[in-house]
C-alpha positions in Angstrom: -10.6 -17.3 -12.5 -13.1 -14.5 -11.9 -14.3 -13.8 -8.4 -17.9 -12.9 -7.7 -16.9 -9.7 -5.9 -16.1 -6.5 -7.9 -14.8 -3.1 -7.1 -17.2 -0.3 -8.1 -15.3 2.0 -10.4 -14.4 5.2 -8.4 -15.5 3.7 -5.0 -12.0 4.1 -3.5 -9.8 6.8 -2.2 -6.4 7.7 -0.6 -5.1 10.6 1.3 -1.9 12.1 0.2 1.1 10.5 1.9 3.0 12.7 4.3 6.7 11.9 5.1 7.0 10.8 8.7 7.0 13.5 11.4 5.2 15.7 8.9 1.6 17.0 8.6 -0.1 13.8 9.7 2.2 13.0 12.6 -0.3 14.3 15.2 -3.3 12.2 14.0 -4.4 8.9 15.5 -4.3 6.7 12.4 -7.6 4.8 13.0 -9.6 7.9 13.9 -8.0 9.7 10.9 -9.0 6.8 8.5 -12.6 6.9 9.9 -12.7 10.7 9.5 -11.6 10.4 5.8 -13.9 7.5 5.1 -17.0 9.3 6.3 -16.2 12.2 4.1 -15.3 10.2 1.0 -18.3 7.9 1.3 -20.5 11.0 1.4 -18.7 12.6 -1.5 -19.5 9.4 -3.6 -23.1 9.2 -2.3 -22.4 5.8 -0.8 -24.6 5.0 2.2 -22.5 3.8 5.1 -25.5 1.9 6.4 -25.2 -0.5 3.4 -22.0 -2.1 4.6 -22.3 -5.5 6.2 -18.5 -6.2 6.5 -15.2 -4.5 6.7 -11.5 -5.4 7.0 -9.0 -3.0 8.6 -5.3 -3.3 7.8 -2.7 -1.7 10.0 0.8 -2.5 11.1 1.6 0.2 13.7 -0.6 0.0 16.8 -2.5 3.1 18.1 -4.3 3.6 21.3 -7.5 1.5 21.5 -6.4 -0.5 18.4 -7.8 -3.5 20.3 -11.2 -2.4 19.0 -9.9 -2.1 15.5 -12.3 -2.5 12.6 -15.6 -2.3 14.6 -14.4 1.0 16.2 -13.4 2.5 12.8 -16.7 1.5 11.1 -18.7 2.9 14.0 -16.9 6.3 13.7 -17.4 6.2 9.9 -21.2 5.8 10.3 -21.3 2.0 9.5 -21.7 0.8 13.1 -23.7 -2.2 11.9 -20.7 -3.7 10.1 -18.1 -5.9 11.8 -14.9 -7.7 10.7 -11.3 -8.3 11.4 -8.2 -6.2 11.9 -5.3 -7.6 9.9 -1.6 -7.1 9.9 0.8 -8.3 7.3 3.4 -5.5 7.3 3.9 -4.0 3.9 1.6 -6.6 2.2 -1.3 -5.5 4.3 -2.7 -3.5 1.4 -3.7 -6.7 -0.5 -4.8 -8.7 2.5 -8.0 -6.8 3.5 -9.1 -6.8 -0.1 -8.8 -10.6 -0.2 -10.6 -10.8 3.1 -13.5 -8.8 1.7 -13.5 -10.8 -1.5 -13.6 -14.1 0.4 -16.5 -12.9 2.5 -18.6 -12.0 -0.6 -17.5 -15.2 -2.4 -18.9 -17.3 0.4 -22.1 -15.3 0.7 -21.4 -14.0 4.2 -21.4 -10.4 3.1 -22.6 -8.4 0.2 -20.9 -5.0 0.7 -17.5 -4.5 2.3 -14.9 -1.9 3.0 -11.2 -2.8 2.8 -9.5 0.1 4.6 -5.9 0.5 5.6 -4.2 3.0 7.8 -0.8 3.6 9.4 1.2 6.2 11.1 4.9 5.5 11.2 5.4 8.9 12.9 5.6 8.9 16.7 5.5 5.1 16.8 4.5 3.5 20.1 7.1 2.6 22.7 5.9 -0.7 24.3 6.8 -2.1 27.7 6.5 -5.9 28.2 6.3 -6.8 31.9 8.3 -9.8 33.1 7.7 -10.6 36.8 10.4 -13.4 36.5 13.0 -10.9 35.3 15.8 -9.5 37.6 13.9 -7.3 40.1 10.8 -7.8 38.1 12.2 -5.8 35.2 10.6 -6.3 31.8 11.7 -5.3 28.3 10.8 -2.5 26.0 10.3 -2.1 22.3 10.3 0.9 20.0 7.7 -0.5 17.6 8.7 1.3 14.4 12.4 1.9 14.7 13.4 -1.4 16.2 11.3 -3.5 13.7 12.6 -1.5 10.8 16.1 -2.4 11.8 15.8 -6.0 12.9 14.1 -9.1 11.6 14.4 -11.3 14.8 14.4 -14.5 12.8 17.8 -13.6 11.3 18.6 -11.3 12.9 19.1 -8.8 10.1 17.9 -5.5 8.8 15.5 -5.0 5.9 18.4 -3.2 4.1 20.5 -6.3 4.5 17.8 -8.3 2.6 18.1 -5.9 -0.3 21.9 -6.1 -0.3 21.6 -9.9 -0.3 19.5 -9.7 -3.4 21.8 -7.2 -5.0 24.7 -9.6 -4.5 22.8 -12.6 -5.8 21.7 -10.8 -9.0 24.6 -8.6 -9.7 22.9 -5.2 -9.5 25.0 -2.0 -9.7 24.4 1.2 -7.8 24.3 3.0 -11.1 21.4 0.9 -12.4 19.5 1.4 -9.1 19.9 5.2 -9.5 18.8 5.0 -13.1 15.6 3.4 -11.9 15.1 6.0 -9.2 15.3 8.8 -11.8 12.8 7.0 -14.0 10.4 6.4 -11.1 10.5 10.1 -10.1 9.8 11.1 -13.7 6.8 8.7 -13.8 5.5 10.3 -10.6 5.8 13.7 -12.2 3.3 12.5 -14.8 0.8 12.2 -12.0 1.3 15.8 -11.1 0.7 17.1 -14.7 -2.3 19.3 -15.4 -2.7 20.2 -11.7 -2.3 16.7 -10.5 -5.0 15.4 -12.8 -4.1 11.7 -12.2 -4.1 12.0 -8.4 -7.4 13.9 -8.5 -9.0 10.8 -10.0 -9.0 9.2 -6.6 -7.6 11.8 -4.1 -9.4 14.9 -2.8 -7.1 17.8 -3.3 -6.3 20.2 -1.8 -6.5 17.9 1.2 -7.6 19.4 4.5 -5.5 18.3 7.4 -7.6 18.1 10.6 -6.6 18.9 14.1 -5.9 16.1 16.5 -9.5 16.2 17.8 -10.9 16.5 14.2 -12.7 19.7 15.1 -11.1 22.0 12.6 -8.7 22.2 9.6 -5.2 23.1 10.6 -3.4 22.9 7.2 -3.9 21.9 3.6 -1.8 19.8 1.4 -1.7 20.2 -2.4 -0.4 16.6 -2.7 2.1 14.2 -1.2 4.4 15.7 1.3 8.2 15.2 1.4 8.8 14.0 -2.1 12.5 13.8 -3.1 13.7 15.5 -6.3 16.8 13.7 -7.4 19.4 14.3 -10.0 22.0 12.0 -11.5 24.7 14.1 -10.1 23.2 14.2 -6.6 22.6 10.5 -6.5 26.2 9.8 -7.7 27.6 11.6 -4.7 25.7 9.4 -2.2 27.6 6.7 -0.3 26.0 3.3 0.4 23.9 3.2 3.5 25.6 0.0 4.7 29.4 -0.3 4.8 30.5 -2.4 1.8 27.1 -2.2 0.3 25.6 -0.7 -2.9 22.3 0.8 -1.8 22.2 4.5 -1.0 19.6 6.4 0.8 18.5 7.8 -2.6 17.7 4.3 -3.8 15.2 3.4 -1.1 11.9 4.7 0.1 11.0 6.8 3.2 8.5 6.0 6.0 5.2 8.0 5.8 1.7 8.4 7.1 -1.7 8.1 5.5 -4.7 5.9 4.8 -6.6 4.5 1.8 -9.7 2.4 1.2 -11.5 0.3 -1.5 -15.2 -0.7 -1.6 -15.7 -4.4 -2.5 -19.2 -5.6 -3.3 -21.4 -7.8 -5.5 -21.5 -7.4 -9.3 -25.0 -5.9 -9.1 -24.2 -3.4 -6.4 -21.0 -2.5 -8.1 -23.0 -1.2 -11.1 -25.2 0.9 -8.9 -22.3 2.4 -6.9 -19.9 2.9 -9.9 -18.9 6.4 -10.8 -19.2 5.2 -14.4 -21.6 2.1 -14.7 -20.1 1.3 -18.1 -16.8 0.3 -16.4 -16.4 -2.9 -14.5 -13.4 -3.6 -12.2 -13.1 -7.4 -11.9 -10.7 -9.4 -9.7 -9.1 -12.5 -11.2 -6.3 -13.7 -8.9 -4.4 -13.4 -5.6 -0.9 -14.7 -4.7 1.0 -15.2 -1.5 4.6 -16.2 -1.2 7.6 -16.3 1.1 11.2 -16.0 -0.1 14.3 -17.5 1.4 15.2 -16.0 4.7 16.7 -12.5 4.3 15.9 -12.2 0.6 12.7 -10.1 1.0 12.8 -8.3 -2.4 12.6 -11.6 -4.2 9.2 -12.5 -2.6 7.1 -10.5 -5.1 8.2 -12.8 -7.9 6.5 -16.1 -6.8 3.5 -14.1 -5.4 3.0 -12.5 -8.8 3.4 -15.9 -10.6 0.7 -17.4 -8.2 -1.7 -14.5 -8.9 -1.1 -14.7 -12.6 -1.7 -18.5 -12.6 -4.9 -18.1 -10.7 -6.0 -15.5 -13.3 -4.9 -17.7 -16.2 -2.7 -15.0 -17.7 0.8 -14.5 -19.0 2.9 -11.5 -18.0 2.9 -10.2 -21.6 -0.9 -9.9 -21.3 -0.6 -7.2 -18.6 -1.3 -3.6 -19.6 -0.3 -2.2 -16.2 2.2 -3.5 -13.6 2.8 -1.8 -10.3 5.0 -2.9 -7.4 5.9 -2.0 -3.9 9.5 -1.0 -4.3 11.1 -0.1 -0.9 14.4 -0.5 -2.7 15.1 0.2 -6.4 16.6 -3.3 -6.6 13.1 -4.8 -6.1 12.0 -3.6 -9.5 15.2 -4.6 -11.3 15.0 -8.2 -10.1 11.3 -8.4 -10.6 11.6 -7.2 -14.3 14.5 -9.6 -14.9 12.6 -12.6 -13.6 9.2 -11.9 -15.1 10.1 -10.2 -18.4 8.1 -7.0 -17.5 9.6 -3.8 -19.0 11.6 -2.3 -16.1 11.2 1.3 -17.3 7.4 1.1 -18.1 6.2 -0.4 -14.9 5.0 1.8 -12.0 3.7 4.6 -14.2 2.4 7.6 -12.3 4.2 6.7 -9.1 5.2 4.0 -6.6 6.2 3.7 -3.0 9.8 4.3 -3.9 8.8 7.9 -4.5 5.6 8.7 -2.6 6.7 6.9 0.5 5.8 4.0 2.6 3.1 4.2 5.3 3.0 0.4 5.4 -0.6 -0.8 5.2 -2.2 1.8 2.9 0.7 1.7 0.5 -0.6 -1.3 -1.4 -4.1 0.0 -1.3 -3.1 3.1 -3.1 -1.1 1.1 -5.6 -4.1 -1.0 -6.4 -6.2 2.1 -6.9 -3.6 3.5 -9.3 -3.6 0.2 -11.2 -7.3 0.6 -11.7 -7.1 4.3 -12.8 -4.2 3.7 -15.2 -6.1 0.8 -16.8 -9.2 3.1 -17.1 -7.1 5.7 -18.9 -5.8 3.1 -21.3 -9.3 2.0 -22.1 -9.1 -1.2 -20.1 -7.0 -4.3 -19.7 -5.4 -6.4 -17.1 -3.2 -5.1 -14.3 -1.0 -6.5 -11.5 0.1 -5.2 -8.2 2.7 -7.1 -6.1 4.4 -6.1 -2.9 6.9 -7.6 -0.5 6.7 -7.4 3.2 8.7 -7.9 6.4 9.4 -11.6 7.0 10.4 -12.2 3.3 6.7 -12.5 2.4 4.7 -10.9 -0.4 1.1 -10.7 -1.8 -0.1 -9.9 -5.3 -3.5 -9.2 -7.0 -4.6 -9.3 -10.6 -7.4 -7.0 -11.7 -9.2 -6.2 -14.9 -10.9 -3.0 -16.0 -13.3 -3.7 -18.8 -16.8 -3.1 -20.3 -19.5 -3.7 -17.7 
């Protein structure tokens, strides 16, 4: 199918991603996202007063996050627009886009902002009171670290879900490392010609603001904290889990950042596009949940659902991008869908540039659009798994307006 809503070509952006406890660790993620949105909208000559809806995705709470999307839109200059704050762990990048598309499809909005932000650095430490506890003692939670390390439904770690998939599908450490080297080489293509690919949607050098957003305290030339692996170095690594196969080199790292996509009607998309000859159409979404503790498999049924809604086969896709917190994700996805393992995730993926949770998928969708534009058009897919063995997927088309 083809949804009424479109994405104006060029009406999206992402910050660089900074490895946790790095250059963005001091920034309140919602205030930071609003700060960036205000600047990027102005850079594209998009009037913030034109928005009548927004959807904020985040997975790590920040102070005053209770006010969520309305607070962010107000700080970004779009105080007239309301909407929800959504959380779907690593699949949050797709969810706000779907929320915006649904709002436009039903006629409840005409111009929306799907914006996602997270700061895994300095995660909140939450205390839950329990007056009925011994001496009135409650319980505490380290939001980031404890949830990385324990799915309470199991209980098990996210790493265990990946090892379960490795065992089921017979994936070797050597093949995982081969994929890591390929993904890093693909990312280096994005850095060619003074990061020409990244500059298509990212403002570089990027000015890092102070905590009160009153001045610039540093600049980034691109993503911060990227690993540079070698076959020899990877081969020396031991599995992260005793008896396992997955090394620290074959998994992503937590990060900080934000990203956003404008979603609007077909008519407004032409007016806002950086190139009115290019249309970015949305054809399908997918949601799925894998068997308990098999999270990396969840992208496969999600992708099939999105492709079915779009009425497409996998061999019709020009671009495929995935969230790959573990290299095994891509290996199993390629085996099950027939996608070329070594020619998916061109120009980068979360395995390399890190995982700030909510904005990760947003950036991936943006890169699907830009790679399609470089190819002269075609269909593209993004699929990403998430905590709780879930996943979401989206199918896009870049074509002649």
